[in-house]
N, C-alpha and C positions, 0 to 999 in steps of 0.2 A: 577446434574442439567440438565434439558432438554434444549438443544440448537437446537433442530430439526426445530424450527420455530423462525425466527428473523424477525420481521416486515412483516410476511406473505411470505417471500422469502425463508426462511430455512437456516439453518447453513450448507450449502452444498458447496462443492467445485465443481463448474460447469465445464463442458468440455472446455468452453472458457478460464477459468483460467488455466487449464492444458496446453492448447495450448500456452497461453501467457508465462507460465513458461518455456516451451520448447524453445520458441523464446528468452527469457531472457538468458537462458543457452547458446544459440548459439551465443549471443553477449556479453558473460561474460567478455571478455577482455576489452570491452569499458565501463564497468560500474563503476569500482573503481573511487571514487571521484565525480561521476556524481550525480546531484540532480534529483531525480525521484519523481514524484507525481502519486499515483494511485487513480483514481476516482472510486467511488462506490466499495470499496475494499471488502465488505462482510466479509469473513473469514480473509482476509489480506494475503493470501498465496503468491500472486505475489509480494507484497511489502516486505514481509519477505524474499523471495528469492533474490530480488534486493539488500536488505541490506546485506544479507549473501555474496553476490557477490561483496560487497564493495561500493555500492551506498549509498548516504545520502538520505533516503527515507521518504516521508510523505504518509501515507495511509489515505484516507478520505472516509467517508460515513455519511449518516444521522443518523444511529444507529451504535455506535462504540464498544459496550460491547464485542462482540465476537472477533473483531479485537484486542481490547486491551488485552484480555486474551491470544490470540495466539501470539501477539507481545511480551508480557512479557515473555512467555515461550521460544520464539525463541531467544530473545536478551540475556537471561540468559546463552545461550550456546556460546555467542561470535560471531565473524564474523568481517569482515573488515569495514563494513559501520555502519550506524546509522538508527534508525527507530523511527518515531513519528506518533502517531495516532491522527487525528484531526476530529472533528465533522464538517461536511460541507454539506450544503443542497443547491440544485439547486435553483437559484433565490435569494439567500441570500448573503450578503457580505462574502468575504473570511475570514477565521480566520486570525488574525493579522500576525502570523508567515508566513503563506502561501502567504499572500499579499506582505510581505516584500521580499520573495524569488522571486516572479514575478516582483516586482518593480525593484529589483536589477539585474534582468536578469540572475539569477543563475540557472534557471530551464533548465535542459538538456533533460528531457524525461518525457512525460505524457503517462501513460498507463491506460487501462481500459478493462477488459475482457468482461463485459456485460453491457456497457453503450450505 
């Protein structure tokens, strides 16, 4: 299946995502148990890494097909955290689970490589 174009942006891991992954790796000791939300996740790479490093991670985007496939492949390999893919569009209400995380002040880190 061709995933070279997703919503006109492409199924590409952008340089910003690679830089963000390097940063997440540099703070890896702080991530276990932290609630992380990735905005505009695209492929979901940064969120997948955060989950692998022990964070409870929500990856969000307007189109989630590619992130869902990548998250399923990554979570089947295990890791210390958790990963959930949520459809989220700017200007619209937050998905219920994400709204609950925010309301309960459980959110520890918001990341976004290309927002």
